[in-house]
C-alpha positions as CSV (number, residue, x, y, z in Angstrom):
1,M,-5.3,-16.3,24.3
2,S,-8.6,-15.1,23.0
3,A,-8.9,-12.7,20.0
4,T,-10.5,-10.1,22.1
5,C,-7.8,-10.3,24.8
6,L,-5.1,-10.2,22.1
7,S,-6.6,-7.1,20.5
8,K,-6.5,-5.3,23.9
9,R,-2.9,-6.4,24.6
10,V,-1.5,-4.7,21.4
11,G,-0.6,-1.4,23.0
12,G,-2.0,1.6,21.1
13,C,-3.2,-0.7,18.3
14,G,-6.4,-2.1,19.6
15,A,-8.5,0.5,17.8
16,F,-7.7,-1.1,14.4
17,F,-6.2,-4.5,15.1
18,N,-8.5,-7.4,16.0
19,A,-6.8,-10.8,15.9
20,E,-10.0,-12.6,14.8
21,E,-10.4,-10.3,11.8
22,V,-6.7,-10.8,10.8
23,L,-7.3,-14.6,10.8
24,H,-10.5,-14.2,8.9
25,Q,-8.8,-12.2,6.2
26,A,-5.8,-14.5,6.1
27,E,-8.1,-17.5,5.6
28,T,-10.1,-15.7,3.0
29,V,-6.9,-15.0,0.9
30,L,-5.8,-18.6,1.4
31,R,-9.1,-19.8,0.1
32,R,-9.0,-17.6,-2.9
33,Q,-5.4,-18.6,-3.6
34,K,-6.4,-22.3,-3.5
35,I,-9.2,-21.7,-5.9
36,Y,-7.0,-19.6,-8.2
37,S,-4.3,-22.2,-8.3
38,I,-6.8,-24.8,-9.4
39,L,-8.5,-22.6,-12.0
40,S,-5.2,-21.2,-13.4
41,E,-4.5,-24.8,-14.6
42,K,-7.6,-24.8,-16.8
43,K,-7.5,-23.9,-20.5
44,A,-9.7,-20.9,-20.1
45,P,-9.5,-19.7,-16.4
46,S,-11.5,-16.6,-17.0
47,E,-14.4,-18.7,-18.3
48,M,-14.1,-20.9,-15.2
49,V,-14.4,-17.9,-13.0
50,S,-17.5,-16.8,-14.8
51,L,-19.0,-20.3,-14.5
52,L,-18.2,-20.4,-10.8
53,D,-19.8,-16.9,-10.3
54,R,-23.0,-18.0,-12.0
55,F,-23.2,-21.3,-10.0
56,L,-22.7,-19.5,-6.6
57,R,-25.2,-16.7,-7.5
58,T,-27.8,-19.3,-8.5
59,L,-27.2,-21.2,-5.3
60,L,-27.6,-18.0,-3.3
61,E,-31.0,-17.3,-4.9
62,H,-32.3,-20.8,-4.2
63,L,-31.7,-20.4,-0.4
64,V,-34.9,-18.3,-0.2
65,G,-37.3,-21.3,-0.7
66,I,-35.4,-23.8,1.6
67,D,-36.5,-24.7,5.1
68,E,-34.1,-23.1,7.7
69,K,-33.2,-26.5,9.2
70,E,-32.3,-27.9,5.8
71,I,-30.0,-25.1,4.7
72,T,-26.7,-26.7,5.3
73,C,-27.7,-30.1,3.8
74,F,-29.1,-28.3,0.8
75,V,-26.0,-26.3,0.1
76,Q,-23.8,-29.4,0.6
77,S,-25.9,-31.4,-1.9
78,Q,-25.8,-28.6,-4.4
79,M,-22.0,-28.6,-4.2
80,E,-22.1,-32.2,-5.3
81,S,-23.8,-31.1,-8.6
82,I,-21.2,-28.3,-9.3
83,P,-20.3,-28.2,-13.0
84,K,-17.6,-30.7,-13.9
85,P,-14.8,-28.2,-14.7
86,L,-15.2,-27.0,-11.1
87,E,-15.3,-30.4,-9.4
88,Q,-12.1,-29.8,-7.5
89,L,-13.5,-26.8,-5.6
90,P,-16.3,-28.2,-3.2
91,P,-13.8,-29.4,-0.5
92,I,-12.5,-25.8,-0.3
93,Y,-16.0,-24.5,0.4
94,L,-17.4,-27.3,2.5
95,E,-15.0,-26.7,5.4
96,K,-16.8,-23.4,5.9
97,I,-20.3,-24.5,5.0
98,V,-20.5,-27.3,7.5
99,I,-20.2,-25.0,10.5
100,V,-23.1,-22.7,9.3
101,S,-26.7,-23.4,10.4
102,S,-28.8,-20.3,9.8
103,R,-30.1,-18.9,6.5
104,R,-28.6,-15.5,7.2
105,E,-25.1,-16.8,8.0
106,M,-25.2,-19.1,4.9
107,A,-26.3,-16.2,2.7
108,M,-23.5,-14.1,4.0
109,L,-21.0,-16.9,3.4
110,L,-22.2,-17.4,-0.2
111,K,-21.9,-13.7,-0.8
112,E,-18.4,-13.9,0.4
113,F,-17.7,-16.8,-2.0
114,V,-19.3,-14.7,-4.8
115,E,-16.9,-11.9,-3.9
116,D,-14.1,-14.3,-4.5
117,C,-14.8,-14.1,-8.2
118,S,-14.1,-10.4,-8.5
119,Y,-10.6,-11.1,-7.1
120,L,-10.1,-14.2,-9.2
121,S,-11.1,-12.5,-12.5
122,L,-8.4,-9.8,-11.9
123,G,-5.6,-12.3,-11.2
124,M,-5.3,-13.3,-7.6
125,V,-1.6,-13.8,-7.6
126,C,-0.8,-10.5,-9.3
127,H,-3.2,-8.7,-6.9
128,S,-1.6,-10.4,-3.9
129,D,1.9,-9.4,-5.1
130,A,1.0,-5.7,-5.4
131,G,3.3,-3.1,-3.8
132,D,7.0,-2.4,-4.3
133,R,8.2,-3.4,-0.8
134,G,6.8,-6.7,0.2
135,V,3.8,-8.7,-0.9
136,L,0.5,-7.1,0.0
137,I,-1.4,-10.2,1.1
138,V,-4.6,-8.6,2.5
139,T,-6.1,-5.6,0.8
140,D,-9.4,-3.8,0.4
141,P,-11.8,-5.7,-1.9
142,F,-12.7,-4.0,-5.2
143,S,-16.2,-4.2,-4.0
144,Q,-16.8,-1.7,-1.2
145,E,-19.5,-3.8,0.4
146,V,-17.1,-5.3,2.9
147,F,-15.4,-3.0,5.3
148,R,-11.7,-3.5,6.1
149,S,-10.1,-1.6,9.0
150,F,-6.5,-2.4,8.3
151,V,-4.1,-3.8,5.7
152,V,-1.4,-6.5,6.2
153,K,1.9,-6.7,4.4
154,W,4.5,-9.4,4.6
155,V,7.8,-7.5,5.0
156,D,11.3,-7.7,6.3
157,L,13.0,-6.0,9.2
158,Y,14.2,-3.2,7.1
159,E,10.7,-2.3,6.0
160,V,9.5,-2.3,9.6
161,E,12.4,-0.2,10.9
162,S,12.4,2.3,8.0
163,T,8.7,2.8,8.2
164,R,9.0,3.5,11.9
165,I,11.8,6.1,11.2
166,Y,9.6,7.9,8.8
167,Q,6.7,7.8,11.2
168,L,8.8,9.3,14.0
169,F,10.0,12.2,11.7
170,A,6.5,12.8,10.3
171,R,4.8,13.0,13.7
172,R,7.3,15.5,14.9
173,L,6.3,17.8,12.1
174,G,2.9,18.2,13.8
175,D,-0.4,18.7,12.0
176,F,0.9,18.9,8.4
177,F,0.0,15.3,7.8
178,K,-0.8,12.0,9.4
179,V,0.8,8.6,9.1
180,P,-1.0,5.3,9.9
181,A,-0.3,3.6,13.1
182,F,1.1,0.0,12.7
183,R,2.2,-3.0,14.6
184,E,4.5,-5.8,13.3
185,I,4.1,-9.5,14.0
186,D,7.5,-11.3,14.2
187,L,6.6,-14.7,12.8
188,K,9.8,-16.3,13.9
189,G,10.2,-14.5,17.2
190,K,6.5,-15.0,17.9
191,K,5.9,-11.5,19.0
192,I,3.6,-8.7,18.2
193,G,5.4,-5.5,18.9
194,L,6.2,-5.8,22.6
195,L,3.6,-8.5,23.1
196,S,4.3,-11.4,25.4
197,E,4.8,-15.0,24.4
198,D,1.0,-15.5,25.0
199,A,0.6,-14.5,21.3
200,A,2.5,-17.5,20.1
201,P,-0.5,-19.7,19.1
202,F,-2.0,-16.8,17.1
203,V,1.2,-16.0,15.3
204,D,1.8,-19.7,14.5
205,R,-1.6,-20.0,12.9
206,V,-1.3,-16.8,10.8
207,S,2.2,-17.9,9.8
208,R,1.0,-21.3,8.6
209,I,-1.8,-19.7,6.6
210,Y,0.4,-17.1,4.8
211,E,3.2,-19.6,4.1
212,E,0.8,-21.9,2.4
213,C,-0.7,-19.0,0.5
214,L,2.7,-17.9,-0.8
215,V,3.7,-21.4,-1.7
216,L,0.5,-21.7,-3.8
217,S,1.4,-18.3,-5.4
218,R,4.8,-19.6,-6.3
219,S,3.5,-22.7,-8.0
220,S,1.0,-20.8,-10.2
221,R,1.5,-20.1,-13.9
222,F,2.0,-16.4,-13.2
223,D,5.5,-14.9,-12.9
224,V,5.5,-13.4,-9.4
225,E,8.5,-11.2,-9.0
226,D,10.6,-11.6,-5.9
227,I,8.4,-14.3,-4.4
228,G,11.4,-16.1,-3.1
229,K,12.6,-13.1,-1.3
230,T,9.2,-12.6,0.1
231,L,9.1,-16.1,1.5
232,D,12.2,-15.2,3.5
233,C,10.5,-12.2,5.2
234,R,9.6,-12.8,8.8
235,F,7.2,-9.9,9.7
236,L,3.6,-9.1,9.1
237,M,3.0,-5.4,9.2
238,I,-0.5,-4.5,10.3
239,S,-1.4,-0.9,9.5
240,E,-4.6,1.0,10.2
241,K,-6.6,1.7,7.1
242,V,-6.7,5.4,6.1
243,S,-10.2,6.8,5.6
244,G,-9.9,9.3,2.7
245,E,-9.7,9.9,-1.0
246,D,-6.6,9.2,-3.1
247,F,-5.0,12.3,-4.5
248,F,-6.6,12.1,-7.9
249,A,-10.1,11.7,-6.6
250,F,-9.5,14.6,-4.2
251,I,-8.4,17.1,-6.8
252,S,-11.5,16.3,-8.8
253,T,-13.9,16.6,-5.9
254,R,-13.4,18.4,-2.6
255,Y,-10.4,20.4,-3.8
256,Q,-12.7,22.2,-6.1
257,E,-14.8,23.3,-3.2
258,M,-11.8,24.8,-1.2
259,D,-11.5,28.6,-0.9
260,P,-8.1,30.3,-1.7
261,R,-6.9,30.2,1.9
262,Q,-7.6,26.5,2.3
263,K,-5.8,25.8,-1.0
264,E,-2.8,27.8,0.3
265,V,-2.7,25.5,3.4
266,F,-2.9,22.4,1.2
267,F,-0.1,23.5,-1.1
268,K,2.1,24.2,2.0
269,K,1.4,20.7,3.2
270,L,2.6,19.4,-0.2
271,G,5.8,21.3,0.3
272,V,6.4,19.7,3.7
273,V,5.7,16.2,2.3
274,G,8.0,16.7,-0.7
275,L,10.8,17.9,1.5
276,L,10.5,15.1,4.1
277,D,10.3,12.5,1.3
278,L,13.5,14.0,-0.2
279,V,15.5,14.2,3.0
280,L,14.5,10.6,4.1
281,H,14.9,9.2,0.6
282,H,11.3,8.0,0.1
283,E,10.8,7.6,-3.6
284,D,7.3,6.1,-3.7
285,R,5.2,9.2,-3.5
286,I,6.4,12.7,-4.8
287,Q,9.6,11.4,-6.4
288,I,11.9,14.4,-7.2
289,A,15.3,12.7,-7.2
290,I,16.7,9.8,-9.1
291,F,19.9,7.8,-9.3
292,L,21.0,8.1,-13.0
293,R,22.8,5.0,-14.0
294,S,24.2,6.8,-17.1
295,K,26.0,9.4,-14.8
296,G,26.5,7.3,-11.7
297,S,25.0,10.0,-9.4
298,Y,21.8,11.4,-8.1
299,S,19.9,14.2,-9.8
300,L,16.9,16.4,-9.1
301,L,13.9,15.7,-11.4
302,F,11.7,18.4,-13.0
303,K,8.6,18.0,-15.2
304,E,10.5,17.7,-18.5
305,D,12.7,14.9,-16.9
306,H,9.6,13.0,-15.8
307,K,8.0,13.2,-19.2
308,R,11.2,12.0,-20.9
309,L,11.7,9.1,-18.4
310,M,8.0,8.2,-18.7
311,S,8.4,7.8,-22.5
312,E,11.6,5.9,-22.2
313,S,10.3,3.5,-19.5
314,G,8.3,1.6,-22.2
315,N,11.5,0.6,-23.9
316,E,12.7,-3.0,-23.6
317,K,15.9,-1.9,-21.9
318,P,15.4,1.7,-20.5
319,A,18.5,3.6,-19.7
320,E,17.3,4.5,-16.2
321,E,15.4,2.7,-13.5
322,Y,12.4,4.9,-13.2
323,Y,9.0,4.2,-11.6
324,G,7.7,7.8,-11.3
325,P,5.7,9.7,-8.7
326,N,3.1,7.6,-7.0
327,L,0.5,10.0,-5.7
328,G,-1.7,7.1,-4.7
329,N,0.4,7.1,-1.5
330,L,-0.9,10.5,-0.6
331,M,-4.5,10.5,0.6
332,V,-6.8,13.3,1.8
333,G,-9.4,13.0,4.6
334,E,-12.8,14.7,4.8
335,E,-11.4,17.6,6.8
336,G,-8.6,18.2,4.4
337,E,-6.0,16.2,6.5
338,V,-3.2,14.7,4.5
339,F,-2.4,11.0,5.1
340,L,0.9,9.4,4.0
341,I,0.9,5.6,3.4
342,D,3.5,3.1,2.4
343,N,6.4,4.9,4.0
344,G,9.3,2.5,3.7
345,L,12.6,4.3,2.8
346,E,15.2,3.7,0.1
347,W,18.5,3.7,2.0
348,D,18.9,0.0,1.4
349,R,19.7,0.9,-2.2
350,E,23.1,2.2,-1.0
351,A,24.0,-1.5,-0.6
352,L,23.6,-1.8,-4.4
353,G,26.4,0.6,-5.0
354,R,24.3,3.7,-5.1
355,S,26.2,5.7,-2.5
356,G,26.2,9.4,-2.8
357,Y,22.7,10.4,-1.8
358,T,23.7,12.4,1.2
359,E,26.4,14.1,-0.9
360,F,23.7,15.0,-3.4
361,L,21.5,16.5,-0.6
362,N,24.4,18.5,0.8
363,E,25.2,19.9,-2.6
364,L,21.6,20.7,-3.2
365,F,20.9,22.5,0.1
366,N,24.1,24.5,-0.3
367,S,23.3,25.7,-3.8
368,P,21.8,29.1,-4.5
369,G,18.0,29.1,-4.7
370,W,17.7,25.5,-3.4
371,E,14.2,26.1,-2.0
372,E,12.9,27.2,-5.4
373,K,14.6,24.2,-7.1
374,I,12.9,21.8,-4.7
375,A,9.5,23.6,-5.0
376,Q,9.6,23.5,-8.8
377,A,10.7,19.8,-8.7
378,I,7.7,19.0,-6.5
379,L,5.3,20.9,-8.7
380,G,6.8,19.3,-11.8
381,A,6.4,15.8,-10.4
382,I,2.7,16.4,-9.6
383,D,2.2,18.2,-12.9
384,A,3.7,15.3,-14.9
385,V,1.4,12.7,-13.5
386,C,-1.7,14.8,-13.4
387,E,-1.3,16.2,-17.0
388,V,-4.4,15.8,-19.0
389,D,-4.3,14.3,-22.5
390,E,-6.1,16.2,-25.2
391,T,-8.6,13.4,-25.7
392,E,-9.6,13.6,-22.0
393,R,-10.4,17.3,-21.8
394,D,-14.2,16.8,-21.9
395,V,-14.1,14.7,-18.7
396,S,-11.2,16.3,-16.8
397,L,-12.2,19.9,-16.3
398,S,-11.6,19.6,-12.6
399,R,-8.1,18.3,-13.1
400,I,-7.4,21.1,-15.6
401,S,-8.5,23.6,-12.9
402,F,-6.0,22.0,-10.4
403,L,-3.2,22.1,-12.9
404,A,-3.8,25.8,-13.5
405,D,-3.5,26.4,-9.7
406,L,-0.1,24.6,-9.7
407,H,1.3,27.6,-11.6
408,L,-0.3,30.5,-9.6
409,D,2.3,32.5,-7.7
410,V,0.3,32.4,-4.4
411,Y,0.2,28.6,-4.3
412,V,3.8,28.2,-5.5
413,S,4.8,30.5,-2.7
414,S,2.8,28.5,-0.2
415,L,4.5,25.2,-1.3
416,R,7.9,26.8,-1.2
417,R,7.2,28.1,2.3
418,G,6.4,24.5,3.4
419,V,9.7,23.3,2.0
420,V,11.7,26.0,3.9
421,E,9.9,25.6,7.2
422,A,10.0,21.8,7.1
423,L,13.8,21.8,6.6
424,A,14.3,24.4,9.3
425,F,12.3,22.5,11.7
426,L,14.0,19.2,11.0
427,M,17.4,20.7,11.4
428,S,16.5,22.4,14.7
429,E,14.9,19.2,16.1
430,Y,17.5,16.8,14.8
431,P,20.9,18.7,14.6
432,D,22.6,15.3,14.0
433,L,21.0,15.2,10.6
434,G,23.6,17.7,9.4
435,A,26.4,15.3,10.4
436,L,25.1,12.5,8.2
437,G,26.6,14.1,5.1
438,F,29.2,12.2,3.1
439,E,28.4,9.0,5.0
440,G,27.0,7.2,2.0
441,E,25.9,3.7,2.7
442,V,26.0,4.0,6.5
443,V,23.3,6.7,6.6
444,Y,20.5,4.3,7.3
445,E,22.5,2.7,10.2
446,R,23.1,6.2,11.6
447,L,19.3,6.9,11.5
448,R,18.6,3.6,13.0
449,R,20.9,4.2,15.9
450,L,19.6,7.8,16.4
451,F,15.9,6.9,16.5
452,L,15.4,3.2,17.1
453,T,17.9,2.5,19.9
């Protein structure tokens, strides 16, 4: 089945998913991992990366004076004279070089090889293993020269299902925010979403590439956490790439240009996001709740709690398992639209003996002033991670301005209104949510039956 045909067959996904591009990125990551595995065995891998970078750049410069017909032969011959410490690398490059004939294509290929070095210098394995829930295999390059229209994560069934549950809830809330569309590839079932068996050759090829990549990661010198568990995952999740600024860039740029009314709308959206993350147990964005091991129960977090836990997290054996708010998973588009990314849920932690989350929610929502408590928790989480150190004041005036807005009554009121309206809407749309209380570890299964069957 052709890449073009495959792209068209992925219902609702063709706008961002092109099979040819997936394969190209998979092969690129595999090439980089092969190179990294070789260089990581050297005494000074960073020096080897610099040496490789200089060699490739010089080779690229020399293309200008070579006859078009001799381009491939010239590059092949130059590869034979690669510096001795890099002598294991030419075969990795030659398999791509031999199929290129024009100067333009060869120049583009060598530029891609040069770009490898920016990844390698930062630690390819560590970069590939970014993300809390599954290994992020294909990501945007640090250089913005190459456009990527999607990201790919190697995940398990739980990640696929819980992300879809979050997506369903989020989309029912209307225009408050947007969540990226995604499709999963079942590497063992040879399916892409509801795609037919025609996709099998494509899935097989991607599967082989990624398995080889992960095996190479596993054999490197770096300690890659949970790589064994990752190898057992059976899905590739392909999500459309969000076009926008991360939260910190936004508050330093376009937020400063907003008028008071636009800011009110933005703070209301933050209230909706915080409430939905709380109800669905999503901890990797505006985290306002935590399971306290010292107490054996869940608790709401305020700014002072975040500051304390942040300081304790540097200890060798911190008392609590705390990762903190991750506002990188909240992005803002050019028109002020809010995008939520990485939306896997945390209900699987119930299986680790952390039951009681729904009891915690019921107690919270039945307590006096619950909306004010949640609003202050959301503001505290944002305040804690945006707080400016005294030494940064000369370069962080825009962030100081945003932090001042956090405490203005008009914006606090807008955020609180978002919290109240979001909960009211969810309970009216999904009355069964109220019946989930005191179910502990079976909440996720209830959600799954309600929305995925």
